[in-house]
C-alpha positions, 0 to 999 in steps of 0.5 A: 547358800543352800549347798553351803548350809549342807556343806557346814551341817556334814562338818558338824557331824565330825565335831563332837569327836574332835571336841572329846579329843580336846582339839581347839576351837577358835571363835571369830577368826578373820580369813585373811588369805589363801595358801598352798593347796587351796587352804584358807589362811587365818591367825589364832590368838597365840599367833600361829597360822591356821590352815582352814579347808572350807573357808574363803578370804573375807570370812569370819568364822569359828574353827575346830581344829583337826591337827597341831604342829609346832608353827600352825594348825589345821582345822575346819570352819564350824559356824560363820559370823560373816560370809566373804563377799568372794563367795558364790553359790556353788553350781555342784549339788555334791560340793563339800562331799565330792573333793574335786572342785574345792574352790567352787564357792569362790568367784572365778575372778578371786580364783585367778588372784589367789592363783597368781598370788601363790605363783609370785609368792613361790618364786619370790619367797622359795627362789629368792630370785629377781623377777620381771614385771609380772603379766596377768594370769591367763584365765580359762574361757570354760570354767566348767565343762572343761576336762577331756578325761573323767574316771568313775569308780563302782562300789556296792556300798556307797557313801551316804549323804547327811540327809540320808544318815538323818532319815529313817528310810532304809537304803537298800540299794548301795550301788554308786558310780562316782568319785572317791571321797577325799582320803578314803579310798574304799568310799564312793560318792554316787554321782548324777550330774557332773559339771567337769566333762561335756555331754555325753559324759553324764548321760553315759555314766548314768546309762552304764549304771542303770543298765548294770543294775537292770542287768544285775551286775554286781558292783566292786567291793574294794575291801572284799576285792569282790564284784564285776564292775570296777571302773569307768573312764570317759574321754572326749575330744575337740574332734568329736570323738568319744572313748568309753573304757569299762574295767571289770574285776574278773571275766564274764563274757556273757554279762560283759558283752550284754553291757557293751552292747547296750552302751554301743546300741544307746550311744552310737557316737562312741568311737572307741569302746574298750574293756579291761579285765583287772583282778589285781589289788589296785585299779591302774590300767597301765600294766593291763591289756586294753581290749577293743570291743567296737570302734577304733582302739583310740581317739584324735585330739587336734591342734593348729592342724596337728592330730594327735592320736590318744589311746587308753593309756596316753596322757594328754593335758585334760583341758584341751582348750587351755592346753592350746594357750599354754602351748602358744605361750611356750612357743612364744617365750622360745622365740624361734626363727626356724634355725634353732636346735631345741630340746624338749625334756620330759616331752611325754607324747611329744605334743609340745615338741610337735607344736613347736617343730615347724618354727625349729630346725630340729627338736629332740624329745626325751621321756622316761615312759616307753609308751609315750615316746612310742605315741610321740613317734606315731604322732609325728609320723601321722603329722608328717613331722620329720624334723622331730626325734624321740628318746626314752630314758630316766631323764637324769641318766640318759641326759648326759654328756654322751647325749649332748656329744651325739645330738649337739648343744641346743639353742633352746631347752623346753623343760616340763617336768612332773610335780617333783620338779627336776632332778638336781643332776639334770639342773647341773646338766642344763647349767653345763650345756649353758643354752641361750634360752630355757623355757620352763613349764611347771605344774607345781611353781614351788618346785619350779622356784626351787629349780630356778634358784639353782639356775639363778647363777647363769640365768635370769628370769625375763618373762613369767606366765601363770595359766589356769588349766583347772577352774574351780581348784587351786591348781595352776601352771607357770611358764618362765623364760630363762635367758643367759645372763651376759658376762 
């Protein structure tokens, strides 16, 4: 429990201030459940729910509240009289400071239990719909080193750990290359070893930092908007391709090339070495020009013989192996015979559309992001798929009566919207079209439940399958098959 002890010691730093602000302290609260956004649940003596950010069901703890609302409190556990038997030792030395793997102290089988419970609760409580027999959640074979994309930030004023604060040692080197502290846009935690992406990820990140310091390159300061090195993005694929993208705050050709040349020489396995010069106020690269330094400007991902070309701005599911499982569930729910016209709404780069194309007569993909549709068309051509067409536009505007008249009434609709779910106009259009089947893929079962309630008038849920794409976190995907009710 050494990492847990460090975690709770760090929390105590903030307790005296909270006490001065007259926040409540509840003793011996028994944690009974895990709720939305991964928060643990207990009940205060006054009956209100207490959402706890750092506890596991089965813990008994003293809780310092941080927020008070009409019907609930939010807080942190500051001491424990009993640890839950659901706890495990976190693998990561940064657990509790880095906010990326908030469930790392809970056994994986228990993570799956609470993820499935959340999906069921949302569908029943928010959707208020009749559900079929629930199939067990599909867990991830790889519980660590499963991400194919990671983004790190440079900083010249790294976040200090509790041990560093307590020590009398003067820390002269404040450079960091790592993750943002949760809720603090300008504070970066320096990382030596991350358990989320396979090698050579850690080796590349550590080399870049050390080489940059050797070359005396300046690290970015977000508050002052100055410095040279800004961000580092690493993408890997199941084909063995590696993409590295460095983002610089301003151009300095000599220094930039010294660093990029060193990276290329040290890691010849890198297949795509890119850079961006970004002097604007935020780090996003989607409105920036991506420059190729060496190799290709893309990598490839592969799935059932299909190859997907991925560039620096492409969206692709960040857990490649589990994305394959998710797509297989989607295809199975669609139950295609080869004769169907299928609409794939919110198609992204068209991965699901192309994955099911062999089993359909025709697939029509719709997406709001022009670059995504461009990639979808390129990948369809690459994969010699001639029965998939892709269209760009705001879903609630392009998915209209004229669109249906042009392309026909689909037999099956697949929809995979963002976390906010589908716009009400899209739901209304689905009801108007009245396709025999709708397969709804969701990364947010709460908004999915809301949409299912609206569709319930004409559709029944005949299958539902939760899929865990992100072990060590509370996030979960859910796939639902809706079938038209018999009149």
